[in-house]
Backbone as JSON Lines, residues from 0, in Angstrom:
{"i":0,"aa":"M","n":[22.83,-3.52,30.17],"ca":[23.2,-2.38,29.35],"c":[24.6,-1.92,29.76]}
{"i":1,"aa":"C","n":[25.49,-1.81,28.8],"ca":[26.88,-1.47,29.09],"c":[27.24,-0.01,28.85]}
{"i":2,"aa":"G","n":[26.37,0.74,28.15],"ca":[26.66,2.15,27.88],"c":[27.39,2.39,26.57]}
{"i":3,"aa":"T","n":[27.55,1.35,25.74],"ca":[28.2,1.51,24.44],"c":[27.31,2.33,23.52]}
{"i":4,"aa":"Y","n":[27.9,3.31,22.82],"ca":[27.15,4.12,21.87],"c":[27.26,3.51,20.48]}
{"i":5,"aa":"V","n":[26.14,3.57,19.73],"ca":[26.1,3.02,18.38],"c":[25.54,4.09,17.44]}
{"i":6,"aa":"F","n":[26.28,4.36,16.36],"ca":[25.8,5.31,15.36],"c":[26.17,4.8,13.99]}
{"i":7,"aa":"P","n":[25.26,4.81,13.02],"ca":[23.89,5.29,13.13],"c":[23.03,4.35,13.97]}
{"i":8,"aa":"P","n":[21.87,4.86,14.44],"ca":[20.98,4.02,15.27],"c":[20.57,2.76,14.52]}
{"i":9,"aa":"R","n":[20.41,1.71,15.27],"ca":[19.97,0.44,14.68],"c":[19.33,-0.42,15.77]}
{"i":10,"aa":"D","n":[18.71,-1.5,15.36],"ca":[18.15,-2.47,16.29],"c":[19.11,-3.64,16.4]}
{"i":11,"aa":"G","n":[18.9,-4.45,17.42],"ca":[19.69,-5.67,17.55],"c":[20.57,-5.67,18.77]}
{"i":12,"aa":"A","n":[21.52,-6.59,18.75],"ca":[22.41,-6.8,19.89],"c":[23.48,-5.71,19.95]}
{"i":13,"aa":"C","n":[23.99,-5.52,21.16],"ca":[25.06,-4.57,21.39],"c":[26.32,-5.04,20.66]}
{"i":14,"aa":"P","n":[27.05,-4.13,19.98],"ca":[28.26,-4.52,19.27],"c":[29.48,-4.72,20.18]}
{"i":15,"aa":"N","n":[29.35,-4.35,21.44],"ca":[30.44,-4.52,22.39],"c":[30.58,-6.02,22.72]}
{"i":16,"aa":"P","n":[31.73,-6.65,22.41],"ca":[31.87,-8.09,22.62],"c":[31.75,-8.53,24.08]}
{"i":17,"aa":"S","n":[31.96,-7.61,25.02],"ca":[31.85,-7.99,26.44],"c":[30.45,-7.73,26.99]}
{"i":18,"aa":"C","n":[29.5,-7.37,26.12],"ca":[28.13,-7.1,26.56],"c":[27.2,-8.15,25.94]}
{"i":19,"aa":"D","n":[26.28,-8.67,26.73],"ca":[25.36,-9.69,26.21],"c":[23.94,-9.15,26.01]}
{"i":20,"aa":"S","n":[23.78,-7.82,26.05],"ca":[22.46,-7.22,25.86],"c":[22.02,-7.35,24.4]}
{"i":21,"aa":"D","n":[20.74,-7.6,24.23],"ca":[20.19,-7.65,22.87],"c":[19.23,-6.48,22.64]}
{"i":22,"aa":"E","n":[19.39,-5.42,23.44],"ca":[18.55,-4.24,23.31],"c":[19.42,-2.98,23.3]}
{"i":23,"aa":"L","n":[19.18,-2.12,22.32],"ca":[19.85,-0.82,22.24],"c":[18.81,0.26,22.5]}
{"i":24,"aa":"L","n":[19.14,1.19,23.39],"ca":[18.21,2.26,23.73],"c":[18.54,3.53,22.97]}
{"i":25,"aa":"P","n":[17.54,4.21,22.38],"ca":[17.8,5.5,21.72],"c":[18.35,6.49,22.74]}
{"i":26,"aa":"T","n":[19.42,7.18,22.38],"ca":[20.07,8.13,23.28],"c":[20.49,9.36,22.48]}
{"i":27,"aa":"P","n":[20.14,10.55,22.96],"ca":[20.62,11.76,22.27],"c":[22.15,11.83,22.34]}
{"i":28,"aa":"L","n":[22.76,12.29,21.26],"ca":[24.22,12.41,21.21],"c":[24.63,13.87,21.32]}
{"i":29,"aa":"S","n":[25.9,14.08,21.63],"ca":[26.45,15.43,21.74],"c":[26.29,16.19,20.43]}
{"i":30,"aa":"R","n":[26.17,17.49,20.51],"ca":[26.14,18.35,19.33],"c":[27.51,18.96,19.07]}
{"i":31,"aa":"F","n":[28.5,18.64,19.9],"ca":[29.83,19.2,19.78],"c":[30.87,18.1,19.72]}
{"i":32,"aa":"G","n":[31.97,18.38,19.02],"ca":[33.08,17.45,18.94],"c":[34.25,18.11,18.26]}
{"i":33,"aa":"N","n":[35.27,17.31,17.95],"ca":[36.47,17.82,17.31],"c":[36.75,17.07,16.02]}
{"i":34,"aa":"V","n":[37.28,17.8,15.04],"ca":[37.6,17.18,13.75],"c":[38.61,16.07,13.97]}
{"i":35,"aa":"W","n":[38.27,14.88,13.49],"ca":[39.14,13.71,13.55],"c":[39.84,13.55,12.21]}
{"i":36,"aa":"S","n":[39.08,13.83,11.11],"ca":[39.62,13.77,9.76],"c":[38.66,14.53,8.84]}
{"i":37,"aa":"Y","n":[39.11,14.81,7.62],"ca":[38.25,15.49,6.66],"c":[38.76,15.25,5.24]}
{"i":38,"aa":"A","n":[37.88,15.5,4.29],"ca":[38.22,15.37,2.87],"c":[37.32,16.33,2.09]}
{"i":39,"aa":"E","n":[37.66,16.54,0.84],"ca":[36.85,17.42,0.01],"c":[36.32,16.65,-1.19]}
{"i":40,"aa":"N","n":[35.03,16.77,-1.43],"ca":[34.4,16.12,-2.58],"c":[34.27,17.15,-3.71]}
{"i":41,"aa":"R","n":[34.93,16.89,-4.83],"ca":[34.92,17.83,-5.94],"c":[34.11,17.31,-7.13]}
{"i":42,"aa":"Y","n":[33.45,16.16,-6.97],"ca":[32.64,15.59,-8.05],"c":[31.24,15.31,-7.54]}
{"i":43,"aa":"A","n":[30.25,15.59,-8.37],"ca":[28.86,15.34,-7.97],"c":[28.65,13.84,-7.76]}
{"i":44,"aa":"P","n":[28.12,13.47,-6.62],"ca":[27.85,12.05,-6.37],"c":[26.69,11.55,-7.24]}
{"i":45,"aa":"P","n":[26.63,10.25,-7.49],"ca":[25.56,9.71,-8.34],"c":[24.22,9.7,-7.61]}
{"i":46,"aa":"L","n":[23.15,9.58,-8.39],"ca":[21.81,9.41,-7.8],"c":[21.82,8.17,-6.91]}
{"i":47,"aa":"P","n":[21.1,8.15,-5.83],"ca":[19.97,9.02,-5.49],"c":[20.37,10.3,-4.74]}
{"i":48,"aa":"Y","n":[21.66,10.54,-4.53],"ca":[22.08,11.77,-3.85],"c":[21.67,12.98,-4.68]}
{"i":49,"aa":"R","n":[21.17,14.0,-4.01],"ca":[20.76,15.23,-4.69],"c":[21.79,16.31,-4.39]}
{"i":50,"aa":"A","n":[22.35,16.89,-5.4],"ca":[23.35,17.94,-5.25],"c":[22.82,19.23,-5.85]}
{"i":51,"aa":"S","n":[23.45,20.34,-5.48],"ca":[23.06,21.62,-6.06],"c":[23.38,21.61,-7.56]}
{"i":52,"aa":"D","n":[22.65,22.43,-8.3],"ca":[22.89,22.54,-9.73],"c":[23.12,24.01,-10.04]}
{"i":53,"aa":"P","n":[24.31,24.45,-10.4],"ca":[25.48,23.62,-10.69],"c":[26.1,23.07,-9.4]}
{"i":54,"aa":"F","n":[26.82,21.95,-9.54],"ca":[27.45,21.29,-8.4],"c":[28.49,22.2,-7.76]}
{"i":55,"aa":"E","n":[28.52,22.25,-6.44],"ca":[29.52,23.0,-5.68],"c":[30.3,22.01,-4.82]}
{"i":56,"aa":"P","n":[31.63,22.03,-4.87],"ca":[32.42,21.14,-4.0],"c":[32.05,21.37,-2.53]}
{"i":57,"aa":"Y","n":[32.21,20.32,-1.73],"ca":[31.92,20.43,-0.3],"c":[32.89,19.56,0.49]}
{"i":58,"aa":"A","n":[33.05,19.9,1.76],"ca":[33.92,19.13,2.65],"c":[33.1,18.09,3.4]}
{"i":59,"aa":"L","n":[33.68,16.92,3.57],"ca":[33.15,15.89,4.46],"c":[34.02,15.91,5.71]}
{"i":60,"aa":"V","n":[33.38,15.84,6.88],"ca":[34.09,15.96,8.14],"c":[33.76,14.77,9.03]}
{"i":61,"aa":"A","n":[34.79,14.12,9.56],"ca":[34.62,13.08,10.58],"c":[34.89,13.75,11.93]}
{"i":62,"aa":"V","n":[33.85,13.81,12.77],"ca":[33.93,14.51,14.05],"c":[33.83,13.5,15.19]}
{"i":63,"aa":"Q","n":[34.8,13.57,16.11],"ca":[34.75,12.73,17.31],"c":[33.95,13.47,18.36]}
{"i":64,"aa":"L","n":[32.79,12.91,18.74],"ca":[31.92,13.56,19.71],"c":[32.63,13.67,21.06]}
{"i":65,"aa":"E","n":[32.52,14.85,21.69],"ca":[33.3,15.12,22.89],"c":[32.85,14.32,24.1]}
{"i":66,"aa":"T","n":[31.61,13.93,24.19],"ca":[31.14,13.15,25.34],"c":[31.25,11.65,25.07]}
{"i":67,"aa":"E","n":[30.77,11.2,23.92],"ca":[30.67,9.77,23.64],"c":[31.95,9.17,23.08]}
{"i":68,"aa":"G","n":[32.77,9.99,22.41],"ca":[34.01,9.5,21.83],"c":[33.86,8.82,20.49]}
{"i":69,"aa":"I","n":[32.63,8.62,20.02],"ca":[32.45,7.98,18.72],"c":[32.65,9.01,17.6]}
{"i":70,"aa":"I","n":[32.9,8.53,16.4],"ca":[33.16,9.41,15.27],"c":[31.96,9.39,14.33]}
{"i":71,"aa":"V","n":[31.46,10.59,14.01],"ca":[30.28,10.75,13.16],"c":[30.68,11.55,11.92]}
{"i":72,"aa":"L","n":[30.38,11.0,10.75],"ca":[30.72,11.63,9.48],"c":[29.56,12.51,9.01]}
{"i":73,"aa":"G","n":[29.89,13.68,8.46],"ca":[28.86,14.55,7.91],"c":[29.48,15.6,7.01]}
{"i":74,"aa":"Q","n":[28.62,16.32,6.32],"ca":[29.08,17.41,5.46],"c":[29.38,18.64,6.3]}
{"i":75,"aa":"A","n":[30.23,19.51,5.77],"ca":[30.4,20.85,6.32],"c":[29.39,21.75,5.62]}
{"i":76,"aa":"P","n":[29.06,22.9,6.19],"ca":[28.13,23.82,5.52],"c":[28.7,24.34,4.21]}
{"i":77,"aa":"K","n":[27.81,24.8,3.35],"ca":[28.25,25.42,2.1],"c":[29.26,26.52,2.4]}
{"i":78,"aa":"G","n":[30.31,26.59,1.6],"ca":[31.32,27.62,1.78],"c":[32.48,27.21,2.67]}
{"i":79,"aa":"I","n":[32.34,26.08,3.38],"ca":[33.44,25.57,4.21],"c":[34.08,24.42,3.42]}
{"i":80,"aa":"L","n":[35.34,24.58,3.05],"ca":[36.06,23.55,2.31],"c":[37.21,23.01,3.16]}
{"i":81,"aa":"A","n":[37.92,22.02,2.65],"ca":[38.99,21.37,3.4],"c":[40.04,22.37,3.89]}
{"i":82,"aa":"V","n":[40.33,23.39,3.1],"ca":[41.33,24.39,3.48],"c":[40.92,25.14,4.76]}
{"i":83,"aa":"D","n":[39.64,25.15,5.08],"ca":[39.13,25.85,6.26],"c":[39.14,25.0,7.52]}
{"i":84,"aa":"L","n":[39.48,23.72,7.39],"ca":[39.41,22.78,8.51],"c":[40.8,22.37,8.98]}
{"i":85,"aa":"K","n":[40.88,21.89,10.22],"ca":[42.12,21.3,10.71],"c":[41.77,20.27,11.77]}
{"i":86,"aa":"V","n":[42.57,19.23,11.87],"ca":[42.36,18.19,12.87],"c":[42.38,18.83,14.25]}
{"i":87,"aa":"G","n":[41.41,18.45,15.08],"ca":[41.3,18.98,16.43],"c":[40.38,20.18,16.56]}
{"i":88,"aa":"M","n":[39.99,20.77,15.42],"ca":[39.12,21.96,15.43],"c":[37.77,21.6,16.06]}
{"i":89,"aa":"R","n":[37.24,22.48,16.91],"ca":[35.95,22.23,17.56],"c":[34.82,22.51,16.57]}
{"i":90,"aa":"M","n":[33.85,21.58,16.52],"ca":[32.73,21.67,15.58],"c":[31.41,21.54,16.35]}
{"i":91,"aa":"Q","n":[30.35,22.03,15.72],"ca":[29.02,21.88,16.3],"c":[28.04,21.45,15.21]}
{"i":92,"aa":"L","n":[27.03,20.7,15.62],"ca":[26.01,20.22,14.69],"c":[25.01,21.33,14.4]}
{"i":93,"aa":"E","n":[24.76,21.58,13.12],"ca":[23.79,22.57,12.67],"c":[23.0,21.99,11.5]}
{"i":94,"aa":"T","n":[22.12,22.77,10.92],"ca":[21.42,22.37,9.69],"c":[21.76,23.36,8.58]}
{"i":95,"aa":"D","n":[21.66,22.88,7.34],"ca":[21.92,23.7,6.17],"c":[21.01,23.19,5.05]}
{"i":96,"aa":"V","n":[20.8,24.01,4.04],"ca":[19.99,23.61,2.89],"c":[20.84,22.71,2.0]}
{"i":97,"aa":"L","n":[20.37,21.48,1.76],"ca":[21.07,20.57,0.85],"c":[20.77,20.98,-0.59]}
{"i":98,"aa":"Y","n":[19.49,21.2,-0.89],"ca":[19.09,21.68,-2.21],"c":[17.69,22.28,-2.1]}
{"i":99,"aa":"N","n":[17.3,23.04,-3.12],"ca":[15.98,23.65,-3.18],"c":[15.29,23.15,-4.43]}
{"i":100,"aa":"E","n":[14.04,22.73,-4.26],"ca":[13.26,22.26,-5.41],"c":[11.86,22.81,-5.31]}
{"i":101,"aa":"D","n":[11.42,23.49,-6.34],"ca":[10.07,24.08,-6.38],"c":[9.81,24.97,-5.17]}
{"i":102,"aa":"G","n":[10.83,25.72,-4.75],"ca":[10.66,26.65,-3.64],"c":[10.72,26.02,-2.26]}
{"i":103,"aa":"V","n":[11.03,24.72,-2.2],"ca":[11.11,24.02,-0.91],"c":[12.57,23.74,-0.61]}
{"i":104,"aa":"D","n":[13.03,24.14,0.59],"ca":[14.39,23.83,1.04],"c":[14.43,22.45,1.67]}
{"i":105,"aa":"Y","n":[15.31,21.59,1.17],"ca":[15.53,20.28,1.75],"c":[16.8,20.37,2.59]}
{"i":106,"aa":"M","n":[16.64,20.06,3.87],"ca":[17.69,20.32,4.85],"c":[18.53,19.08,5.13]}
{"i":107,"aa":"V","n":[19.74,19.34,5.65],"ca":[20.67,18.28,6.03],"c":[21.42,18.74,7.28]}
{"i":108,"aa":"Y","n":[21.8,17.8,8.13],"ca":[22.68,18.13,9.26],"c":[24.09,18.35,8.73]}
{"i":109,"aa":"V","n":[24.79,19.32,9.31],"ca":[26.17,19.61,8.9],"c":[27.02,19.85,10.16]}
{"i":110,"aa":"W","n":[28.33,19.63,10.01],"ca":[29.29,19.96,11.06],"c":[29.91,21.31,10.72]}
{"i":111,"aa":"A","n":[29.62,22.32,11.55],"ca":[30.12,23.68,11.33],"c":[31.15,24.03,12.4]}
{"i":112,"aa":"P","n":[32.11,24.89,12.07],"ca":[33.04,25.35,13.09],"c":[32.26,25.94,14.28]}
{"i":113,"aa":"A","n":[32.62,25.52,15.48],"ca":[31.9,25.97,16.68],"c":[32.24,27.41,16.99]}
{"i":114,"aa":"V","n":[31.24,28.15,17.4],"ca":[31.44,29.52,17.84],"c":[31.99,29.46,19.26]}
{"i":115,"aa":"Q","n":[33.09,30.12,19.48],"ca":[33.7,30.16,20.81],"c":[32.86,31.06,21.72]}
{"i":116,"aa":"P","n":[32.74,30.72,23.01],"ca":[31.92,31.53,23.93],"c":[32.31,33.01,23.89]}
{"i":117,"aa":"S","n":[33.57,33.34,23.69],"ca":[34.0,34.74,23.66],"c":[33.48,35.47,22.42]}
{"i":118,"aa":"E","n":[33.04,34.71,21.39],"ca":[32.56,35.32,20.15],"c":[31.06,35.6,20.21]}
{"i":119,"aa":"V","n":[30.38,35.07,21.24],"ca":[28.93,35.23,21.36],"c":[28.64,36.5,22.16]}
{"i":120,"aa":"G","n":[27.78,37.33,21.63],"ca":[27.34,38.51,22.35],"c":[28.34,39.66,22.37]}
{"i":121,"aa":"G","n":[29.41,39.55,21.62],"ca":[30.4,40.62,21.55],"c":[31.18,40.76,22.84]}
{"i":122,"aa":"A","n":[32.45,40.87,22.72],"ca":[33.26,40.99,23.93],"c":[34.31,42.06,23.74]}
């Protein structure tokens, strides 16, 4: 085992060319990282993706995890658009409602701007 991180999780051999392991172990990843890149989606994606009705634009964020160094792509929470983001901005993994159907909230992981320690508990 060489310690190479793989996302999304999968089975099979390690993708690191200098590693000959054919086993990947599930490993929890960091919940914090920094914006590596971002874009804004202004058009409803095709099925099978489920979008709000009416469609609301949303930001996609590529976040480099602070411990592992890998880049994980995800949506920003509702109300956060590209204008609210900047490269290097600290982000944290949270959940948000993707859509609601028949009174049931369907959730998705999102990258939200991280709350700074000085902002927690009032200072």
